[in-house]
N, C-alpha and C positions, 0 to 999 in steps of 0.2 A: 260607428253606430249612432243613430240620431237620438237625441234626448227627447223625452216625452214632454207633454205640456207642463209649463211652469205654473205652480200654484201660487197665486198672489195672496199675500198675507192680509187678513182682515181682522178687525177688532169690533166687537159689538159696541154700539154707541153708548156712552155713559148715560145714565138715567133710564135706560131700558130696564124694565122690571123682568126678573127671571121668570121663566115659564116652565112648568113641569112637563116633561116629555110624556106623551100618552103611553100607557103601560104596554101596548101591543107593538111599539116601535123600539127595537133594540138598537144599541149603538152601532152594531154591525150593519143593520138594515139602513139606518140613517146615513152611514158612510157609503154604502152601496148606492143609495139614491143620489147622494152628492156626486159620486163618481160618474153616475149615469148623466147627470145634468151638466157636468163641466168637462167631460172627457175630451172634447175638441176645442175647448176655450183656452186661449193662450195668454190673455191679458185681462185686466179688470173689466174693460168694456165688453169683451166677449163673454166673460163670466156672468156679468149682469144680464146680458141678452139671453144667455143660455138659461138662467134661472127664470127670467121673464117668460120664456118660451114654455118651460115646464109648467108654470102657473097657468098660462093661457090654455095649455092642453089638458090639465088635470083638475084645476080648481073650479068647482061648481059655483058659478055666479048667477045672479046676486044672492047674498045671504045677509042675515041680520046679526048684529052683535051690539055691544055697548062700548062706547068710548067715553071715558070719564063719567061713567054712570048714565050716559044719554044713549038711547036706542038709535042706531043708525043702520043704514043698508049699505053694504059694500057692493058697489056697482061694477068696478073694474080694477084690474091690475095694470100698471103702467110703468114706464121708466122716466125718471126725472132727467133734466138736462145734464145732471152730474152722474148719470148711470146708477142711480139708486133705484131699487125696486120699491114702488109705492102702491098704495091702494087709494081709490077715490071713494069716499063715503058720502052718503046723502042723508039728510034729515029735512023732510019737506022740500022747499025750494033751494035750500043751502047745500053746498058741496064743500068738502074739505079733503085734501090729500094728506096722507101720513105714511111714514115708512112702514113697510109690511112687517118689519121686525117689532114694531110697537103695537101691532094689532092684537087686541085681546082675543083669547080663545072663546068662540061662541059655544053655547050649549044647546043642542048638540052641534059639533063642528060639521061644516059642509063636507061633502065628498071632495077629496083631494087635499084636505087640510094637512095630511102627512107631508106634503111637499113643502109647506111652510115650516113645519118642524124640522125637516131635513135641511132647509136653508138656514134656519137658526143654528142648528148643530154645526153646520159647515162654517158659518160666520164665527161662532164661538171657538171653533177648533182650527181657526185659520193659520196658526203658526206651524201646523203639520205640513209636510210635503208628501 
């Protein structure tokens, strides 16, 4: 019998501030979303691409938030050269990329934000198989 996809272990980067899970997303729902995103992904690169695809499909862009107290517009989701999911933020003519895990929750969150919460949950819970 063939083994299923291997779950690659992840740890949240140190220095990332904890974020409260929206009340309407149960742990079971977050885990189901993570399974949906990564079901056919077999290694870290495929998993990063799978999550990127979910953000592309579900996250309503652009949206506004604050980064370090400064208002920015999140223009797009991308993959770094190291297969990290990042967002590109703009303020005026300046652009800055940052890990999607470090993106503060805007109020109100854009449609599709639950996929970022599912990704955070999956990254924090990466030692599970």
